[in-house]
N, CA, C and O atoms as a Tripos MOL2 file, in Angstrom:
@<TRIPOS>MOLECULE
protein
  320   319    80     0     0
PROTEIN
NO_CHARGES

@<TRIPOS>ATOM
      1 N         110.9210  114.2290  106.6770 N.3       1 UNK1
      2 CA        109.7980  114.5290  106.7210 C.3       1 UNK1
      3 C         109.1250  115.6730  107.5160 C.2       1 UNK1
      4 O         109.3740  115.4090  108.6920 O.2       1 UNK1
      5 N         108.5280  116.6070  107.4720 N.am      2 UNK2
      6 CA        108.2760  117.7210  108.3430 C.3       2 UNK2
      7 C         107.1800  117.6870  108.4640 C.2       2 UNK2
      8 O         106.5980  117.4780  107.3990 O.2       2 UNK2
      9 N         106.4790  117.8150  109.4180 N.am      3 UNK3
     10 CA        105.0630  118.5100  110.6500 C.3       3 UNK3
     11 C         104.3080  118.9220  109.2640 C.2       3 UNK3
     12 O         103.4740  118.1970  108.7200 O.2       3 UNK3
     13 N         104.5450  119.6490  108.9830 N.am      4 UNK4
     14 CA        103.5660  120.3210  107.7240 C.3       4 UNK4
     15 C         103.4080  119.2250  106.3600 C.2       4 UNK4
     16 O         102.3450  119.0850  105.7560 O.2       4 UNK4
     17 N         104.5310  118.5810  106.0560 N.am      5 UNK5
     18 CA        104.0870  117.8060  104.8390 C.3       5 UNK5
     19 C         103.0550  116.7930  105.6140 C.2       5 UNK5
     20 O         102.0720  116.3430  105.0270 O.2       5 UNK5
     21 N         103.3000  116.5300  106.7260 N.am      6 UNK6
     22 CA        102.9790  114.8190  107.2510 C.3       6 UNK6
     23 C         101.2990  115.6680  107.4480 C.2       6 UNK6
     24 O         100.4990  114.8470  107.0000 O.2       6 UNK6
     25 N         100.7350  116.5740  107.7890 N.am      7 UNK7
     26 CA         99.3960  117.3100  107.8330 C.3       7 UNK7
     27 C          99.0150  116.8900  106.5650 C.2       7 UNK7
     28 O          98.1810  116.0140  106.3380 O.2       7 UNK7
     29 N          99.7540  117.6450  105.5940 N.am      8 UNK8
     30 CA         99.5620  117.6210  103.9570 C.3       8 UNK8
     31 C          98.8610  116.2760  103.5910 C.2       8 UNK8
     32 O          97.6480  116.2410  103.3850 O.2       8 UNK8
     33 N          99.4930  115.3970  103.5310 N.am      9 UNK9
     34 CA        100.0800  114.0400  103.2810 C.3       9 UNK9
     35 C          98.2100  113.5550  103.4100 C.2       9 UNK9
     36 O          97.2800  113.2120  102.6800 O.2       9 UNK9
     37 N          98.6000  113.8950  105.2590 N.am     10 UNK10
     38 CA         97.1600  112.9020  106.0230 C.3      10 UNK10
     39 C          96.0430  113.2200  105.6930 C.2      10 UNK10
     40 O          95.0970  112.4340  105.6460 O.2      10 UNK10
     41 N          95.9740  114.9460  105.2990 N.am     11 UNK11
     42 CA         94.6990  115.1670  104.4850 C.3      11 UNK11
     43 C          94.3210  114.9520  103.3580 C.2      11 UNK11
     44 O          93.2390  115.4180  103.0000 O.2      11 UNK11
     45 N          94.9880  114.3020  102.6160 N.am     12 UNK12
     46 CA         94.9240  113.9090  101.1210 C.3      12 UNK12
     47 C          94.7910  112.7260  101.0870 C.2      12 UNK12
     48 O          94.2670  112.2340  100.0890 O.2      12 UNK12
     49 N          95.3000  111.7450  102.3570 N.am     13 UNK13
     50 CA         95.1020  110.4510  102.7010 C.3      13 UNK13
     51 C          93.4280  109.7870  102.7350 C.2      13 UNK13
     52 O          92.8290  108.8040  102.3010 O.2      13 UNK13
     53 N          93.0830  111.3050  103.7330 N.am     14 UNK14
     54 CA         91.4620  111.0670  104.3100 C.3      14 UNK14
     55 C          90.5180  111.6380  103.3030 C.2      14 UNK14
     56 O          89.3650  111.4190  103.6720 O.2      14 UNK14
     57 N          90.5670  112.2580  102.2200 N.am     15 UNK15
     58 CA         89.9840  112.5760  101.4880 C.3      15 UNK15
     59 C          89.5960  111.3460  100.5280 C.2      15 UNK15
     60 O          88.4830  110.9100  100.2350 O.2      15 UNK15
     61 N          91.1770  110.8350  100.0430 N.am     16 UNK16
     62 CA         90.7270  109.7560   99.3040 C.3      16 UNK16
     63 C          89.8590  108.6350   99.3370 C.2      16 UNK16
     64 O          89.1460  108.1200   98.4760 O.2      16 UNK16
     65 N          90.1290  108.3240  100.7800 N.am     17 UNK17
     66 CA         89.7410  107.2380  101.7610 C.3      17 UNK17
     67 C          88.4700  107.3130  102.1450 C.2      17 UNK17
     68 O          87.8920  106.3840  102.7090 O.2      17 UNK17
     69 N          87.8150  108.6950  101.8010 N.am     18 UNK18
     70 CA         86.1350  109.0090  101.4830 C.3      18 UNK18
     71 C          85.6430  109.0800  100.6350 C.2      18 UNK18
     72 O          84.4250  109.1260  100.4630 O.2      18 UNK18
     73 N          86.8690  109.1170   99.5370 N.am     19 UNK19
     74 CA         86.1680  110.1170   98.4990 C.3      19 UNK19
     75 C          85.3840  111.4760   97.6240 C.2      19 UNK19
     76 O          84.5730  111.7300   96.7330 O.2      19 UNK19
     77 N          86.3280  112.1020   98.6480 N.am     20 UNK20
     78 CA         85.4680  113.2430   98.7620 C.3      20 UNK20
     79 C          86.2920  114.3270   98.2800 C.2      20 UNK20
     80 O          87.4090  113.8990   98.5670 O.2      20 UNK20
     81 N          86.5300  115.8270   97.5520 N.am     21 UNK21
     82 CA         87.2490  116.2440   97.3820 C.3      21 UNK21
     83 C          87.5400  117.8480   97.9960 C.2      21 UNK21
     84 O          86.8110  118.7080   98.4920 O.2      21 UNK21
     85 N          88.4400  117.7920   97.8030 N.am     22 UNK22
     86 CA         88.7370  119.5910   98.8530 C.3      22 UNK22
     87 C          87.3510  120.3710   99.3450 C.2      22 UNK22
     88 O          86.7900  120.3180  100.4400 O.2      22 UNK22
     89 N          87.0220  121.0710   98.2160 N.am     23 UNK23
     90 CA         86.1440  121.7280   98.6300 C.3      23 UNK23
     91 C          84.6410  121.0450   99.2990 C.2      23 UNK23
     92 O          83.6430  121.5230   99.8380 O.2      23 UNK23
     93 N          85.0010  119.9880   99.0140 N.am     24 UNK24
     94 CA         83.3560  119.0770   99.9560 C.3      24 UNK24
     95 C          84.2740  119.3500  101.1720 C.2      24 UNK24
     96 O          84.1210  120.3580  101.8620 O.2      24 UNK24
     97 N          85.1060  118.5470  101.3870 N.am     25 UNK25
     98 CA         85.4620  118.6180  102.7630 C.3      25 UNK25
     99 C          85.5640  120.0270  103.2600 C.2      25 UNK25
    100 O          85.3980  119.9870  104.4790 O.2      25 UNK25
    101 N          85.8090  121.5320  102.7610 N.am     26 UNK26
    102 CA         85.9330  122.5080  103.4100 C.3      26 UNK26
    103 C          84.2870  122.9110  103.6590 C.2      26 UNK26
    104 O          83.9280  123.6100  104.6060 O.2      26 UNK26
    105 N          83.1360  122.2120  102.4010 N.am     27 UNK27
    106 CA         81.8530  122.8500  103.3570 C.3      27 UNK27
    107 C          81.3900  121.7140  104.3170 C.2      27 UNK27
    108 O          80.7840  122.2110  105.2670 O.2      27 UNK27
    109 N          81.4670  120.4080  104.3880 N.am     28 UNK28
    110 CA         81.8900  119.6960  105.8820 C.3      28 UNK28
    111 C          82.2970  120.4130  107.2020 C.2      28 UNK28
    112 O          81.5580  120.5150  108.1810 O.2      28 UNK28
    113 N          83.6140  120.9180  107.1030 N.am     29 UNK29
    114 CA         83.9530  121.6780  107.8960 C.3      29 UNK29
    115 C          83.8350  122.9750  108.5530 C.2      29 UNK29
    116 O          84.3900  123.4550  109.5420 O.2      29 UNK29
    117 N          82.7660  123.5060  107.5520 N.am     30 UNK30
    118 CA         82.9340  125.3590  108.2550 C.3      30 UNK30
    119 C          83.7340  126.2260  107.8900 C.2      30 UNK30
    120 O          83.5340  127.4210  108.1050 O.2      30 UNK30
    121 N          85.2590  125.5550  106.9920 N.am     31 UNK31
    122 CA         86.1640  126.2420  106.9990 C.3      31 UNK31
    123 C          86.2350  126.8820  105.3530 C.2      31 UNK31
    124 O          85.7110  126.2290  104.4510 O.2      31 UNK31
    125 N          86.7020  127.7810  105.1530 N.am     32 UNK32
    126 CA         86.8520  128.3680  103.6580 C.3      32 UNK32
    127 C          88.4250  127.2770  102.7530 C.2      32 UNK32
    128 O          89.6190  127.2810  103.0520 O.2      32 UNK32
    129 N          87.6700  126.4740  101.6150 N.am     33 UNK33
    130 CA         88.4200  125.6180  100.8020 C.3      33 UNK33
    131 C          89.9110  126.3290  100.9130 C.2      33 UNK33
    132 O          90.8810  125.6770  101.3030 O.2      33 UNK33
    133 N          89.9870  127.4020  100.6230 N.am     34 UNK34
    134 CA         91.5600  128.4600  100.8390 C.3      34 UNK34
    135 C          92.0220  128.1150  101.9180 C.2      34 UNK34
    136 O          93.2440  128.1070  101.7660 O.2      34 UNK34
    137 N          91.7180  127.7580  103.1490 N.am     35 UNK35
    138 CA         92.8720  127.4650  104.0150 C.3      35 UNK35
    139 C          92.9350  126.0350  103.9500 C.2      35 UNK35
    140 O          93.7390  125.4520  104.6780 O.2      35 UNK35
    141 N          92.1920  125.3970  103.1740 N.am     36 UNK36
    142 CA         92.2150  124.2090  103.5630 C.3      36 UNK36
    143 C          94.1960  123.4750  102.5450 C.2      36 UNK36
    144 O          95.1320  122.7030  102.7480 O.2      36 UNK36
    145 N          93.4840  124.8480  101.1290 N.am     37 UNK37
    146 CA         94.4920  124.6210   99.9110 C.3      37 UNK37
    147 C          95.8210  125.0860  100.7260 C.2      37 UNK37
    148 O          96.9560  124.6550  100.5230 O.2      37 UNK37
    149 N          95.4660  125.9870  101.6230 N.am     38 UNK38
    150 CA         97.0590  126.9940  102.2630 C.3      38 UNK38
    151 C          97.7090  125.9260  102.9490 C.2      38 UNK38
    152 O          98.9200  125.8330  102.7480 O.2      38 UNK38
    153 N          97.2380  125.1970  103.6230 N.am     39 UNK39
    154 CA         98.0220  124.2780  104.6270 C.3      39 UNK39
    155 C          98.0560  122.3690  103.4520 C.2      39 UNK39
    156 O          98.7940  121.4060  103.6600 O.2      39 UNK39
    157 N          97.1510  122.4960  102.5260 N.am     40 UNK40
    158 CA         98.3560  121.5960  101.6180 C.3      40 UNK40
    159 C          99.2920  122.1200  100.3480 C.2      40 UNK40
    160 O          99.8280  121.4400   99.4740 O.2      40 UNK40
    161 N          99.3030  123.2500  100.4990 N.am     41 UNK41
    162 CA        100.7980  123.6610   99.5160 C.3      41 UNK41
    163 C         101.8720  124.6810  100.4830 C.2      41 UNK41
    164 O         102.0900  124.6320  101.6940 O.2      41 UNK41
    165 N         102.3250  125.4280   99.6310 N.am     42 UNK42
    166 CA        103.6810  125.9210  100.3550 C.3      42 UNK42
    167 C         102.8910  127.1230  101.2140 C.2      42 UNK42
    168 O         103.6080  127.3700  102.1830 O.2      42 UNK42
    169 N         101.8730  127.8400  101.2350 N.am     43 UNK43
    170 CA        100.9550  128.7470  101.4750 C.3      43 UNK43
    171 C         101.3030  129.4540  103.2690 C.2      43 UNK43
    172 O         101.6500  130.5620  103.6790 O.2      43 UNK43
    173 N         100.9470  127.9810  104.0090 N.am     44 UNK44
    174 CA        101.1250  127.9570  104.8700 C.3      44 UNK44
    175 C         102.2680  127.0050  105.9230 C.2      44 UNK44
    176 O         102.3590  125.7770  105.9130 O.2      44 UNK44
    177 N         102.8050  127.6470  106.5090 N.am     45 UNK45
    178 CA        103.7460  127.2900  106.9320 C.3      45 UNK45
    179 C         103.9360  126.0670  108.4840 C.2      45 UNK45
    180 O         104.7310  125.2180  108.8880 O.2      45 UNK45
    181 N         102.4650  126.7830  108.9540 N.am     46 UNK46
    182 CA        102.4490  126.2630  110.2970 C.3      46 UNK46
    183 C         101.1050  125.7930  110.5380 C.2      46 UNK46
    184 O         100.5260  126.5140  111.3510 O.2      46 UNK46
    185 N         100.4500  124.8830  110.1320 N.am     47 UNK47
    186 CA         98.7210  124.6230  109.4470 C.3      47 UNK47
    187 C          98.4260  124.4170  111.6470 C.2      47 UNK47
    188 O          99.1830  123.9910  112.5190 O.2      47 UNK47
    189 N          96.9520  124.9880  111.7070 N.am     48 UNK48
    190 CA         96.8650  125.9980  113.1080 C.3      48 UNK48
    191 C          95.3090  124.4270  113.4800 C.2      48 UNK48
    192 O          94.3520  123.9300  112.8860 O.2      48 UNK48
    193 N          96.1790  124.2700  115.0820 N.am     49 UNK49
    194 CA         95.6460  122.5990  114.9860 C.3      49 UNK49
    195 C          93.8130  123.4680  115.8080 C.2      49 UNK49
    196 O          93.2160  123.0910  116.8160 O.2      49 UNK49
    197 N          93.6220  124.0730  115.3160 N.am     50 UNK50
    198 CA         91.8550  124.8150  115.3970 C.3      50 UNK50
    199 C          91.6340  124.8600  113.4270 C.2      50 UNK50
    200 O          90.4800  125.1810  113.1430 O.2      50 UNK50
    201 N          92.0800  124.7300  112.8060 N.am     51 UNK51
    202 CA         91.7810  124.2660  111.7160 C.3      51 UNK51
    203 C          91.7630  122.5360  110.8550 C.2      51 UNK51
    204 O          91.2900  121.9890  109.8590 O.2      51 UNK51
    205 N          92.6770  122.2200  112.1200 N.am     52 UNK52
    206 CA         92.8260  120.7060  112.5790 C.3      52 UNK52
    207 C          91.5120  119.9660  112.9580 C.2      52 UNK52
    208 O          90.8580  119.0290  112.5010 O.2      52 UNK52
    209 N          91.4570  120.5770  113.7030 N.am     53 UNK53
    210 CA         90.5640  120.0450  114.6280 C.3      53 UNK53
    211 C          89.0540  120.3380  113.8190 C.2      53 UNK53
    212 O          88.2270  119.4620  114.0710 O.2      53 UNK53
    213 N          88.6580  121.2250  113.0640 N.am     54 UNK54
    214 CA         87.5360  121.3010  112.4260 C.3      54 UNK54
    215 C          87.5440  120.5850  111.4500 C.2      54 UNK54
    216 O          86.5120  119.9340  111.2840 O.2      54 UNK54
    217 N          88.5650  120.4220  110.5180 N.am     55 UNK55
    218 CA         88.8740  118.7610  109.6560 C.3      55 UNK55
    219 C          88.5840  117.9110  109.9210 C.2      55 UNK55
    220 O          87.9270  117.2960  109.0820 O.2      55 UNK55
    221 N          88.8650  117.1910  111.3570 N.am     56 UNK56
    222 CA         88.6820  116.3970  112.3300 C.3      56 UNK56
    223 C          87.4510  116.3160  112.6530 C.2      56 UNK56
    224 O          86.9980  115.1750  112.7420 O.2      56 UNK56
    225 N          86.3750  117.6730  112.9730 N.am     57 UNK57
    226 CA         85.0050  117.6050  113.1620 C.3      57 UNK57
    227 C          84.4860  117.2100  112.4770 C.2      57 UNK57
    228 O          83.8640  116.1700  112.6910 O.2      57 UNK57
    229 N          84.4630  117.9790  111.0090 N.am     58 UNK58
    230 CA         84.3700  117.2220  109.3240 C.3      58 UNK58
    231 C          84.1910  115.8730  108.8940 C.2      58 UNK58
    232 O          83.6490  114.9760  108.2480 O.2      58 UNK58
    233 N          84.7320  116.1840  109.4170 N.am     59 UNK59
    234 CA         85.4000  113.9120  109.2250 C.3      59 UNK59
    235 C          85.0280  112.8240  110.1780 C.2      59 UNK59
    236 O          85.2320  111.6230  110.0020 O.2      59 UNK59
    237 N          84.3620  113.4840  111.3840 N.am     60 UNK60
    238 CA         84.2560  112.4130  112.1020 C.3      60 UNK60
    239 C          84.4280  111.9240  113.0570 C.2      60 UNK60
    240 O          83.7880  111.1730  113.7930 O.2      60 UNK60
    241 N          86.1650  112.7650  113.0610 N.am     61 UNK61
    242 CA         87.6740  111.7800  113.6290 C.3      61 UNK61
    243 C          87.8890  112.7910  115.0250 C.2      61 UNK61
    244 O          87.8660  113.9940  115.2890 O.2      61 UNK61
    245 N          88.0870  111.6280  115.6490 N.am     62 UNK62
    246 CA         88.8490  112.7220  116.8240 C.3      62 UNK62
    247 C          90.7530  113.1410  116.1670 C.2      62 UNK62
    248 O          91.4300  112.5630  115.3170 O.2      62 UNK62
    249 N          91.0250  114.2260  116.9410 N.am     63 UNK63
    250 CA         92.0350  114.2350  116.3010 C.3      63 UNK63
    251 C          93.5020  113.3090  116.8020 C.2      63 UNK63
    252 O          94.4960  112.9760  116.1570 O.2      63 UNK63
    253 N          93.1330  113.1030  118.1470 N.am     64 UNK64
    254 CA         94.2520  111.3520  117.8370 C.3      64 UNK64
    255 C          93.9680  110.5400  117.1000 C.2      64 UNK64
    256 O          94.8510  109.7040  116.9080 O.2      64 UNK64
    257 N          92.5780  110.3480  116.2860 N.am     65 UNK65
    258 CA         92.6140  109.5550  114.7540 C.3      65 UNK65
    259 C          93.3470  110.1430  113.8800 C.2      65 UNK65
    260 O          94.0170  109.2350  113.3880 O.2      65 UNK65
    261 N          93.6370  111.1530  113.3680 N.am     66 UNK66
    262 CA         94.2430  112.0620  113.1440 C.3      66 UNK66
    263 C          95.5990  112.0400  112.6330 C.2      66 UNK66
    264 O          95.9900  111.9300  111.4710 O.2      66 UNK66
    265 N          96.5540  112.2230  114.2370 N.am     67 UNK67
    266 CA         97.5160  112.3240  114.1520 C.3      67 UNK67
    267 C          98.3570  110.7400  114.8560 C.2      67 UNK67
    268 O          99.4670  110.4790  115.3210 O.2      67 UNK67
    269 N          97.0490  109.9630  114.5830 N.am     68 UNK68
    270 CA         97.4720  108.3260  114.7910 C.3      68 UNK68
    271 C          98.2070  107.8530  113.4410 C.2      68 UNK68
    272 O          97.6140  106.8410  113.0670 O.2      68 UNK68
    273 N          99.1380  108.1320  112.6530 N.am     69 UNK69
    274 CA         98.9240  107.5350  111.7040 C.3      69 UNK69
    275 C         101.0980  107.3830  111.6170 C.2      69 UNK69
    276 O         101.9640  108.0170  112.2200 O.2      69 UNK69
    277 N         101.1940  106.1770  110.5120 N.am     70 UNK70
    278 CA        102.9000  106.4280  110.3790 C.3      70 UNK70
    279 C         103.3270  107.4010  110.0390 C.2      70 UNK70
    280 O         104.5170  107.6520  110.2290 O.2      70 UNK70
    281 N         102.4850  108.2730  109.4210 N.am     71 UNK71
    282 CA        103.0910  109.6780  108.1480 C.3      71 UNK71
    283 C         103.7070  110.2840  109.7700 C.2      71 UNK71
    284 O         104.8920  110.6160  109.7910 O.2      71 UNK71
    285 N         103.1140  110.3750  110.7190 N.am     72 UNK72
    286 CA        103.8410  111.3970  112.1400 C.3      72 UNK72
    287 C         105.0150  110.7790  113.0990 C.2      72 UNK72
    288 O         105.5660  111.2900  114.0730 O.2      72 UNK72
    289 N         105.2350  109.3160  112.3950 N.am     73 UNK73
    290 CA        106.6030  108.5900  113.0630 C.3      73 UNK73
    291 C         108.2130  109.5150  112.4610 C.2      73 UNK73
    292 O         108.3760  109.6680  111.2500 O.2      73 UNK73
    293 N         108.7130  109.7670  112.9460 N.am     74 UNK74
    294 CA        110.3590  110.0170  113.1330 C.3      74 UNK74
    295 C         109.8510  111.3580  112.1860 C.2      74 UNK74
    296 O         110.1390  111.4380  110.9920 O.2      74 UNK74
    297 N         109.0480  112.3970  112.9120 N.am     75 UNK75
    298 CA        109.0670  114.0440  111.4640 C.3      75 UNK75
    299 C         110.5360  114.4960  112.1250 C.2      75 UNK75
    300 O         110.8160  114.3350  113.3130 O.2      75 UNK75
    301 N         111.2260  114.9640  111.3410 N.am     76 UNK76
    302 CA        112.2790  116.0320  111.2740 C.3      76 UNK76
    303 C         112.1050  116.9160  112.4470 C.2      76 UNK76
    304 O         111.1920  117.7210  112.6280 O.2      76 UNK76
    305 N         112.9460  116.6960  113.0930 N.am     77 UNK77
    306 CA        113.1540  118.2080  113.6630 C.3      77 UNK77
    307 C         113.1110  119.2770  113.7200 C.2      77 UNK77
    308 O         114.2600  119.7160  113.7590 O.2      77 UNK77
    309 N         112.1570  120.2810  113.7620 N.am     78 UNK78
    310 CA        111.9710  121.9950  113.5210 C.3      78 UNK78
    311 C         113.0220  122.3150  113.8180 C.2      78 UNK78
    312 O         113.7790  122.8320  112.9960 O.2      78 UNK78
    313 N         113.3910  122.0810  115.1810 N.am     79 UNK79
    314 CA        113.8640  123.7080  115.5000 C.3      79 UNK79
    315 C         116.1330  122.6570  115.3860 C.2      79 UNK79
    316 O         116.6670  121.5730  115.1500 O.2      79 UNK79
    317 N         116.3360  123.5340  115.6180 N.am     80 UNK80
    318 CA        118.0660  123.2850  114.0210 C.3      80 UNK80
    319 C         118.5140  124.4380  115.0150 C.2      80 UNK80
    320 O         119.5950  125.0060  114.8550 O.2      80 UNK80
@<TRIPOS>BOND
     1     1     2 1
     2     2     3 1
     3     3     4 2
     4     3     5 am
     5     5     6 1
     6     6     7 1
     7     7     8 2
     8     7     9 am
     9     9    10 1
    10    10    11 1
    11    11    12 2
    12    11    13 am
    13    13    14 1
    14    14    15 1
    15    15    16 2
    16    15    17 am
    17    17    18 1
    18    18    19 1
    19    19    20 2
    20    19    21 am
    21    21    22 1
    22    22    23 1
    23    23    24 2
    24    23    25 am
    25    25    26 1
    26    26    27 1
    27    27    28 2
    28    27    29 am
    29    29    30 1
    30    30    31 1
    31    31    32 2
    32    31    33 am
    33    33    34 1
    34    34    35 1
    35    35    36 2
    36    35    37 am
    37    37    38 1
    38    38    39 1
    39    39    40 2
    40    39    41 am
    41    41    42 1
    42    42    43 1
    43    43    44 2
    44    43    45 am
    45    45    46 1
    46    46    47 1
    47    47    48 2
    48    47    49 am
    49    49    50 1
    50    50    51 1
    51    51    52 2
    52    51    53 am
    53    53    54 1
    54    54    55 1
    55    55    56 2
    56    55    57 am
    57    57    58 1
    58    58    59 1
    59    59    60 2
    60    59    61 am
    61    61    62 1
    62    62    63 1
    63    63    64 2
    64    63    65 am
    65    65    66 1
    66    66    67 1
    67    67    68 2
    68    67    69 am
    69    69    70 1
    70    70    71 1
    71    71    72 2
    72    71    73 am
    73    73    74 1
    74    74    75 1
    75    75    76 2
    76    75    77 am
    77    77    78 1
    78    78    79 1
    79    79    80 2
    80    79    81 am
    81    81    82 1
    82    82    83 1
    83    83    84 2
    84    83    85 am
    85    85    86 1
    86    86    87 1
    87    87    88 2
    88    87    89 am
    89    89    90 1
    90    90    91 1
    91    91    92 2
    92    91    93 am
    93    93    94 1
    94    94    95 1
    95    95    96 2
    96    95    97 am
    97    97    98 1
    98    98    99 1
    99    99   100 2
   100    99   101 am
   101   101   102 1
   102   102   103 1
   103   103   104 2
   104   103   105 am
   105   105   106 1
   106   106   107 1
   107   107   108 2
   108   107   109 am
   109   109   110 1
   110   110   111 1
   111   111   112 2
   112   111   113 am
   113   113   114 1
   114   114   115 1
   115   115   116 2
   116   115   117 am
   117   117   118 1
   118   118   119 1
   119   119   120 2
   120   119   121 am
   121   121   122 1
   122   122   123 1
   123   123   124 2
   124   123   125 am
   125   125   126 1
   126   126   127 1
   127   127   128 2
   128   127   129 am
   129   129   130 1
   130   130   131 1
   131   131   132 2
   132   131   133 am
   133   133   134 1
   134   134   135 1
   135   135   136 2
   136   135   137 am
   137   137   138 1
   138   138   139 1
   139   139   140 2
   140   139   141 am
   141   141   142 1
   142   142   143 1
   143   143   144 2
   144   143   145 am
   145   145   146 1
   146   146   147 1
   147   147   148 2
   148   147   149 am
   149   149   150 1
   150   150   151 1
   151   151   152 2
   152   151   153 am
   153   153   154 1
   154   154   155 1
   155   155   156 2
   156   155   157 am
   157   157   158 1
   158   158   159 1
   159   159   160 2
   160   159   161 am
   161   161   162 1
   162   162   163 1
   163   163   164 2
   164   163   165 am
   165   165   166 1
   166   166   167 1
   167   167   168 2
   168   167   169 am
   169   169   170 1
   170   170   171 1
   171   171   172 2
   172   171   173 am
   173   173   174 1
   174   174   175 1
   175   175   176 2
   176   175   177 am
   177   177   178 1
   178   178   179 1
   179   179   180 2
   180   179   181 am
   181   181   182 1
   182   182   183 1
   183   183   184 2
   184   183   185 am
   185   185   186 1
   186   186   187 1
   187   187   188 2
   188   187   189 am
   189   189   190 1
   190   190   191 1
   191   191   192 2
   192   191   193 am
   193   193   194 1
   194   194   195 1
   195   195   196 2
   196   195   197 am
   197   197   198 1
   198   198   199 1
   199   199   200 2
   200   199   201 am
   201   201   202 1
   202   202   203 1
   203   203   204 2
   204   203   205 am
   205   205   206 1
   206   206   207 1
   207   207   208 2
   208   207   209 am
   209   209   210 1
   210   210   211 1
   211   211   212 2
   212   211   213 am
   213   213   214 1
   214   214   215 1
   215   215   216 2
   216   215   217 am
   217   217   218 1
   218   218   219 1
   219   219   220 2
   220   219   221 am
   221   221   222 1
   222   222   223 1
   223   223   224 2
   224   223   225 am
   225   225   226 1
   226   226   227 1
   227   227   228 2
   228   227   229 am
   229   229   230 1
   230   230   231 1
   231   231   232 2
   232   231   233 am
   233   233   234 1
   234   234   235 1
   235   235   236 2
   236   235   237 am
   237   237   238 1
   238   238   239 1
   239   239   240 2
   240   239   241 am
   241   241   242 1
   242   242   243 1
   243   243   244 2
   244   243   245 am
   245   245   246 1
   246   246   247 1
   247   247   248 2
   248   247   249 am
   249   249   250 1
   250   250   251 1
   251   251   252 2
   252   251   253 am
   253   253   254 1
   254   254   255 1
   255   255   256 2
   256   255   257 am
   257   257   258 1
   258   258   259 1
   259   259   260 2
   260   259   261 am
   261   261   262 1
   262   262   263 1
   263   263   264 2
   264   263   265 am
   265   265   266 1
   266   266   267 1
   267   267   268 2
   268   267   269 am
   269   269   270 1
   270   270   271 1
   271   271   272 2
   272   271   273 am
   273   273   274 1
   274   274   275 1
   275   275   276 2
   276   275   277 am
   277   277   278 1
   278   278   279 1
   279   279   280 2
   280   279   281 am
   281   281   282 1
   282   282   283 1
   283   283   284 2
   284   283   285 am
   285   285   286 1
   286   286   287 1
   287   287   288 2
   288   287   289 am
   289   289   290 1
   290   290   291 1
   291   291   292 2
   292   291   293 am
   293   293   294 1
   294   294   295 1
   295   295   296 2
   296   295   297 am
   297   297   298 1
   298   298   299 1
   299   299   300 2
   300   299   301 am
   301   301   302 1
   302   302   303 1
   303   303   304 2
   304   303   305 am
   305   305   306 1
   306   306   307 1
   307   307   308 2
   308   307   309 am
   309   309   310 1
   310   310   311 1
   311   311   312 2
   312   311   313 am
   313   313   314 1
   314   314   315 1
   315   315   316 2
   316   315   317 am
   317   317   318 1
   318   318   319 1
   319   319   320 2
@<TRIPOS>SUBSTRUCTURE
     1 UNK1         2 RESIDUE 1 A UNK
     2 UNK2         6 RESIDUE 1 A UNK
     3 UNK3        10 RESIDUE 1 A UNK
     4 UNK4        14 RESIDUE 1 A UNK
     5 UNK5        18 RESIDUE 1 A UNK
     6 UNK6        22 RESIDUE 1 A UNK
     7 UNK7        26 RESIDUE 1 A UNK
     8 UNK8        30 RESIDUE 1 A UNK
     9 UNK9        34 RESIDUE 1 A UNK
    10 UNK10       38 RESIDUE 1 A UNK
    11 UNK11       42 RESIDUE 1 A UNK
    12 UNK12       46 RESIDUE 1 A UNK
    13 UNK13       50 RESIDUE 1 A UNK
    14 UNK14       54 RESIDUE 1 A UNK
    15 UNK15       58 RESIDUE 1 A UNK
    16 UNK16       62 RESIDUE 1 A UNK
    17 UNK17       66 RESIDUE 1 A UNK
    18 UNK18       70 RESIDUE 1 A UNK
    19 UNK19       74 RESIDUE 1 A UNK
    20 UNK20       78 RESIDUE 1 A UNK
    21 UNK21       82 RESIDUE 1 A UNK
    22 UNK22       86 RESIDUE 1 A UNK
    23 UNK23       90 RESIDUE 1 A UNK
    24 UNK24       94 RESIDUE 1 A UNK
    25 UNK25       98 RESIDUE 1 A UNK
    26 UNK26      102 RESIDUE 1 A UNK
    27 UNK27      106 RESIDUE 1 A UNK
    28 UNK28      110 RESIDUE 1 A UNK
    29 UNK29      114 RESIDUE 1 A UNK
    30 UNK30      118 RESIDUE 1 A UNK
    31 UNK31      122 RESIDUE 1 A UNK
    32 UNK32      126 RESIDUE 1 A UNK
    33 UNK33      130 RESIDUE 1 A UNK
    34 UNK34      134 RESIDUE 1 A UNK
    35 UNK35      138 RESIDUE 1 A UNK
    36 UNK36      142 RESIDUE 1 A UNK
    37 UNK37      146 RESIDUE 1 A UNK
    38 UNK38      150 RESIDUE 1 A UNK
    39 UNK39      154 RESIDUE 1 A UNK
    40 UNK40      158 RESIDUE 1 A UNK
    41 UNK41      162 RESIDUE 1 A UNK
    42 UNK42      166 RESIDUE 1 A UNK
    43 UNK43      170 RESIDUE 1 A UNK
    44 UNK44      174 RESIDUE 1 A UNK
    45 UNK45      178 RESIDUE 1 A UNK
    46 UNK46      182 RESIDUE 1 A UNK
    47 UNK47      186 RESIDUE 1 A UNK
    48 UNK48      190 RESIDUE 1 A UNK
    49 UNK49      194 RESIDUE 1 A UNK
    50 UNK50      198 RESIDUE 1 A UNK
    51 UNK51      202 RESIDUE 1 A UNK
    52 UNK52      206 RESIDUE 1 A UNK
    53 UNK53      210 RESIDUE 1 A UNK
    54 UNK54      214 RESIDUE 1 A UNK
    55 UNK55      218 RESIDUE 1 A UNK
    56 UNK56      222 RESIDUE 1 A UNK
    57 UNK57      226 RESIDUE 1 A UNK
    58 UNK58      230 RESIDUE 1 A UNK
    59 UNK59      234 RESIDUE 1 A UNK
    60 UNK60      238 RESIDUE 1 A UNK
    61 UNK61      242 RESIDUE 1 A UNK
    62 UNK62      246 RESIDUE 1 A UNK
    63 UNK63      250 RESIDUE 1 A UNK
    64 UNK64      254 RESIDUE 1 A UNK
    65 UNK65      258 RESIDUE 1 A UNK
    66 UNK66      262 RESIDUE 1 A UNK
    67 UNK67      266 RESIDUE 1 A UNK
    68 UNK68      270 RESIDUE 1 A UNK
    69 UNK69      274 RESIDUE 1 A UNK
    70 UNK70      278 RESIDUE 1 A UNK
    71 UNK71      282 RESIDUE 1 A UNK
    72 UNK72      286 RESIDUE 1 A UNK
    73 UNK73      290 RESIDUE 1 A UNK
    74 UNK74      294 RESIDUE 1 A UNK
    75 UNK75      298 RESIDUE 1 A UNK
    76 UNK76      302 RESIDUE 1 A UNK
    77 UNK77      306 RESIDUE 1 A UNK
    78 UNK78      310 RESIDUE 1 A UNK
    79 UNK79      314 RESIDUE 1 A UNK
    80 UNK80      318 RESIDUE 1 A UNK
């Protein structure tokens, strides 16, 4: 799995854990729903750390907590 897919899956998992919709997450984070949706689909090849930080702030977790998940172990190399 690549990093972009892992980020998208982590966002989905956090929303499921907290029982919130993507639009509600966007409101909590102060970012446009389209930004989050682009992170979840193929439009965004490189989810930005600033957007991830805003998501973490909205969910009241640290960036470390966001990435502290088995999804981020053994990612496929991005450089080939």
